[in-house]
C-alpha positions as CSV (number, residue, x, y, z in Angstrom):
1,X,8.1,34.1,-31.6
2,X,5.1,33.9,-29.3
3,X,4.6,30.5,-27.7
4,X,1.1,29.6,-26.3
5,X,-0.3,26.5,-24.7
6,X,-3.8,25.5,-25.8
7,X,-6.0,22.5,-25.0
8,X,-8.3,20.7,-27.4
9,X,-11.1,22.9,-28.6
10,X,-9.4,26.1,-27.7
11,X,-8.8,28.8,-30.3
12,X,-6.3,31.5,-31.2
13,X,-7.4,34.6,-33.1
14,X,-4.9,36.3,-35.3
15,X,-5.9,39.8,-36.5
16,X,-9.6,40.2,-37.3
17,X,-10.1,37.3,-39.7
18,X,-7.9,34.3,-38.9
19,X,-8.9,31.7,-36.3
20,X,-6.8,28.6,-35.4
21,X,-8.5,25.9,-33.5
22,X,-6.8,22.9,-31.7
23,X,-9.0,20.1,-33.0
24,X,-7.2,17.0,-31.6
25,X,-4.1,16.1,-29.6
26,X,-2.8,12.5,-29.9
27,X,0.6,11.7,-28.6
28,X,3.1,14.1,-30.2
29,X,0.7,15.1,-33.0
30,X,-1.7,18.0,-33.0
31,X,-4.5,18.5,-35.5
32,X,-5.4,22.1,-36.1
33,X,-8.2,23.8,-38.0
34,X,-7.5,27.2,-39.7
35,X,-10.3,29.6,-40.7
36,X,-9.0,32.4,-42.9
37,X,-10.1,34.4,-46.0
38,X,-9.2,32.8,-49.4
39,X,-6.6,35.5,-50.0
40,X,-4.6,34.4,-47.0
41,X,-1.9,31.9,-48.2
42,X,-1.5,28.9,-45.8
43,X,1.4,26.5,-46.3
44,X,3.1,23.9,-44.2
45,X,6.5,25.1,-43.1
46,X,8.4,22.4,-44.9
47,X,6.9,23.4,-48.2
48,X,7.9,27.0,-48.1
49,X,11.7,27.5,-48.9
50,X,12.0,30.7,-47.0
51,X,10.4,29.3,-43.8
52,X,12.5,26.1,-44.1
53,X,15.7,28.1,-44.6
54,X,15.1,30.4,-41.5
55,X,14.2,27.3,-39.4
56,X,17.4,25.6,-40.3
57,X,19.3,28.8,-39.5
58,X,17.6,29.0,-36.1
59,X,18.6,25.4,-35.4
60,X,22.2,26.1,-36.1
61,X,22.2,29.3,-34.0
62,X,20.2,28.6,-30.8
63,X,18.6,31.7,-29.3
64,X,17.1,32.4,-25.9
65,X,13.7,31.8,-27.4
66,X,14.8,28.4,-28.8
67,X,16.2,27.5,-25.4
68,X,12.8,28.4,-23.8
69,X,11.0,26.2,-26.3
70,X,13.3,23.3,-25.5
71,X,12.4,23.6,-21.9
72,X,8.6,23.7,-22.7
73,X,8.1,27.2,-21.2
74,X,4.6,28.7,-21.8
75,X,3.6,32.4,-22.0
76,X,2.6,33.7,-18.5
77,X,-1.1,33.5,-18.0
78,X,-1.6,31.0,-20.8
79,X,-0.9,27.9,-18.8
80,X,-3.7,25.5,-17.8
81,X,-6.6,27.7,-16.9
């Protein structure tokens, strides 16, 4: 899993045709906008059984990546610019 830090208004580009924008940050909630072609399926994680199952598995078997997330580690070069 790649973990990036973004500020309000900043974007992430995935492939050639998916753009994720951080619209608003309020407390512990983040509002994002997703621009993608209609053929790209976008679902919240809790609504997709496969994603929910793998997330629960990851919670019960902590990994190095999970430990990094708990410590709020950001990808080098992506911290406050």
